[in-house]
C-alpha positions as CSV (number, residue, x, y, z in Angstrom):
1,M,0.0,0.0,0.0
2,T,1.3,3.4,-1.0
3,I,0.5,6.4,1.2
4,D,0.5,9.9,-0.4
5,L,1.8,12.2,2.4
6,P,0.4,15.7,2.2
7,L,3.7,17.1,3.5
8,T,7.2,16.0,2.4
9,P,10.2,15.9,4.7
10,E,11.4,19.1,2.9
11,D,8.1,20.8,3.9
12,V,8.7,19.9,7.5
13,N,12.3,21.2,7.3
14,E,11.0,24.5,5.8
15,I,8.4,24.8,8.6
16,A,11.2,24.2,11.2
17,A,13.3,26.9,9.6
18,I,10.5,29.4,9.8
19,L,9.9,28.4,13.5
20,D,13.6,28.9,14.2
21,G,13.0,32.6,13.8
22,S,10.0,32.6,16.1
23,S,9.4,32.4,19.8
24,Y,7.4,29.1,19.4
25,D,8.6,25.9,20.9
26,R,6.1,23.5,19.4
27,L,4.0,23.0,16.3
28,D,1.2,20.5,16.3
29,I,-0.7,20.0,13.0
30,R,-3.8,17.9,13.1
31,T,-6.0,17.2,10.1
32,S,-8.2,14.3,9.2
33,R,-5.3,12.9,7.1
34,L,-2.3,13.4,9.4
35,R,-0.8,14.6,12.6
36,L,2.6,16.2,12.6
37,R,4.3,17.3,15.8
38,V,7.5,19.4,15.6
39,Q,9.1,20.4,18.9
40,R,12.2,22.5,19.7
41,S,14.8,20.6,21.8
42,D,18.4,21.4,22.9
43,G,19.7,19.9,19.6
44,G,17.3,21.5,17.2
45,W,13.8,20.2,16.2
46,T,12.3,16.8,16.7
47,Q,9.3,15.5,14.6
48,Q,6.7,12.8,15.0
49,W,4.2,11.7,12.3
50,S,1.0,9.7,12.3
51,I,-1.2,9.1,9.2
52,A,-5.0,8.7,9.2
53,E,-6.9,6.9,6.4
54,D,-9.9,9.3,6.3
55,A,-9.8,12.7,4.6
56,G,-12.1,15.7,4.1
57,V,-11.7,18.0,7.1
58,E,-10.1,21.4,6.6
59,A,-7.6,22.8,9.1
60,D,-7.4,26.1,10.9
61,I,-4.6,27.6,12.9
62,V,-4.9,28.1,16.7
63,A,-2.1,29.9,18.4
64,A,-1.3,29.7,22.1
65,A,1.6,31.0,24.2
66,G,4.7,29.2,23.0
67,A,2.9,26.9,20.5
68,I,0.9,26.8,17.3
69,V,-1.7,24.2,16.9
70,I,-3.4,23.5,13.6
71,E,-6.8,22.1,14.6
72,A,-9.2,20.2,12.3
73,L,-12.7,21.8,12.1
74,P,-15.8,19.9,11.3
75,D,-17.2,20.3,7.8
76,G,-19.1,23.6,7.5
77,V,-17.6,25.2,10.6
78,E,-15.6,28.4,10.0
79,G,-12.9,29.9,12.3
80,I,-12.8,33.6,13.1
81,P,-9.1,34.6,13.0
82,A,-7.4,37.4,14.9
83,P,-6.7,40.1,12.4
84,L,-3.2,40.8,14.0
85,P,-1.2,39.8,17.0
86,G,-2.0,41.4,20.4
87,T,-4.3,40.9,23.4
88,F,-7.8,39.6,22.7
89,Y,-10.7,41.0,24.6
90,R,-14.2,39.6,24.5
91,A,-15.8,42.8,25.8
92,P,-15.5,46.5,25.0
93,Q,-14.3,47.4,28.5
94,P,-13.7,45.6,31.9
95,G,-17.0,44.7,33.5
96,A,-19.0,45.0,30.3
97,P,-20.9,42.0,28.8
98,P,-19.0,40.2,26.0
99,F,-19.6,41.1,22.4
100,V,-20.9,37.6,21.7
101,E,-21.5,34.3,23.5
102,V,-21.8,30.7,22.3
103,G,-25.1,30.4,20.5
104,D,-25.3,34.0,19.3
105,V,-25.9,34.7,15.6
106,V,-23.4,36.9,13.9
107,G,-23.1,38.5,10.4
108,P,-19.9,39.3,8.5
109,E,-19.7,42.8,10.0
110,S,-20.6,41.8,13.6
111,V,-17.9,42.8,16.1
112,V,-17.0,39.7,18.1
113,G,-14.1,41.0,20.1
114,I,-11.1,43.4,20.2
115,V,-7.4,42.9,19.7
116,E,-5.2,45.4,21.4
117,T,-1.9,46.0,19.6
118,M,0.5,48.8,20.6
119,K,-2.2,50.4,22.7
120,L,-4.6,50.5,19.7
121,M,-8.0,48.7,20.0
122,N,-8.7,46.9,16.8
123,P,-12.2,45.5,16.3
124,V,-12.5,41.8,15.2
125,H,-15.3,41.3,12.7
126,A,-16.8,37.8,12.3
127,G,-16.2,37.8,8.5
128,C,-18.9,35.2,8.1
129,A,-22.6,34.6,9.0
130,G,-23.9,32.0,11.3
131,R,-24.1,30.8,14.9
132,V,-21.1,31.0,17.3
133,T,-20.4,27.4,18.4
134,A,-17.2,27.8,20.3
135,I,-15.0,30.5,21.8
136,C,-11.4,29.3,21.6
137,V,-9.5,32.0,23.4
138,D,-10.0,33.3,26.9
139,N,-10.5,37.0,27.6
140,A,-7.3,39.1,27.9
141,T,-5.2,36.4,26.2
142,M,-2.2,37.1,23.9
143,V,-2.8,35.8,20.4
144,D,-0.9,35.8,17.1
145,G,-2.3,37.1,13.9
146,G,-4.4,34.4,12.3
147,A,-5.1,32.6,15.6
148,V,-8.7,31.2,15.6
149,L,-10.7,33.0,18.2
150,M,-14.1,31.5,17.6
151,H,-15.9,28.8,15.6
152,V,-19.0,29.7,13.6
153,E,-21.5,27.3,12.0
154,P,-23.0,28.9,8.9
155,A,-26.7,29.6,9.1
């Protein structure tokens, strides 16, 4: 049986080279087809592969302190990404109710949070229409640009 890997060893080396210039210590890619773990160690990077037989789930990026995780989303679910790196806030000010909660319906222009970067408050728009099914990042958490903040199931 021949397995067609979606990433070559050269791809993994290129990813590790990009990570060398970052503050991340770990990369964990999970899709329906594969799982790749790359981790910084004293001697460089280590890698671990596992291959799944099923395919069909798209991947989104979730960033956390010191690690990037690419997480598989169920079919039809979209991720709302952080527009830029900074501190993610769920509410417009301390003590105020959050912009959205799980179960709320949003439109493409709905503000779902704020990312503070260099003392500037940048609104995060949903960018899609549907119902919020998960909030992936806690309030007042540092995020990278592109980090998935929430999941939305299209209406």
